[in-house]
C-alpha positions as CSV (number, residue, x, y, z in Angstrom):
1,M,6.6,12.7,9.1
2,A,7.0,9.1,10.5
3,P,6.7,6.2,7.9
4,Y,3.3,4.5,8.1
5,Q,2.9,1.7,10.5
6,G,-0.6,0.6,10.1
7,A,-2.4,-2.6,9.5
8,T,-1.0,-3.0,5.7
9,P,2.8,-3.3,5.8
10,E,4.8,-0.9,3.4
11,S,6.5,-3.8,2.0
12,N,3.4,-5.2,0.4
13,T,4.0,-5.7,-3.4
14,K,0.4,-7.3,-4.4
15,Q,-2.4,-5.4,-6.1
16,A,-5.5,-7.1,-7.2
17,S,-3.7,-10.4,-6.4
18,Y,-1.1,-9.5,-8.7
19,D,2.5,-9.5,-7.6
20,L,3.8,-6.4,-9.3
21,S,7.3,-7.5,-8.6
22,S,7.0,-10.6,-10.9
23,A,8.1,-10.5,-14.4
24,G,5.3,-9.2,-16.9
25,V,2.9,-8.1,-14.3
26,P,1.2,-5.7,-15.3
27,T,3.5,-5.2,-18.6
28,P,4.8,-8.3,-20.3
29,G,8.7,-7.9,-20.6
30,V,9.0,-5.5,-17.8
31,T,10.2,-6.5,-14.1
32,Y,10.0,-4.1,-11.3
33,S,12.0,-4.4,-7.8
34,S,10.1,-5.5,-4.7
35,K,11.1,-1.7,-3.5
36,D,9.5,-0.1,-6.6
37,A,6.5,-2.4,-6.6
38,A,6.0,-1.6,-2.9
39,A,6.2,2.3,-3.6
40,A,3.7,2.1,-6.6
41,F,0.4,2.4,-4.6
42,D,-0.5,3.8,-1.1
43,E,-1.7,1.0,1.6
44,I,-5.3,1.1,2.5
45,L,-6.4,2.2,6.0
46,T,-8.7,0.2,8.2
47,V,-11.8,2.0,9.6
48,S,-10.2,2.4,13.2
49,E,-6.8,4.1,11.5
50,V,-9.3,6.4,9.7
51,L,-11.1,7.2,12.7
52,A,-7.9,7.8,14.7
53,I,-6.8,10.4,12.2
54,A,-10.2,11.8,11.5
55,G,-12.1,11.4,14.2
56,P,-11.4,14.5,16.2
57,L,-12.2,16.6,12.7
58,I,-15.8,15.1,12.4
59,G,-16.7,14.6,16.1
60,A,-16.6,10.7,16.0
C-alpha cells in the first residue's frame, strides 16, 4: 500500500502540542528520534479524506 499522502504529513512529530522528539517529552530523561516520534501515532484524516475512502460504502 502506498504511504499516506493526505493533509497531515507523516513527518508530524507533535501530539497534543508536545513535540515528541524533544528530550523529556513525555518521559523525563528519554529522547525519541524524529522518525520514532512521527511513527508513534496515526495522522488524522479530514472529512473529505474519510468520505473519499468510505463514501462508496455508506452511499455518501
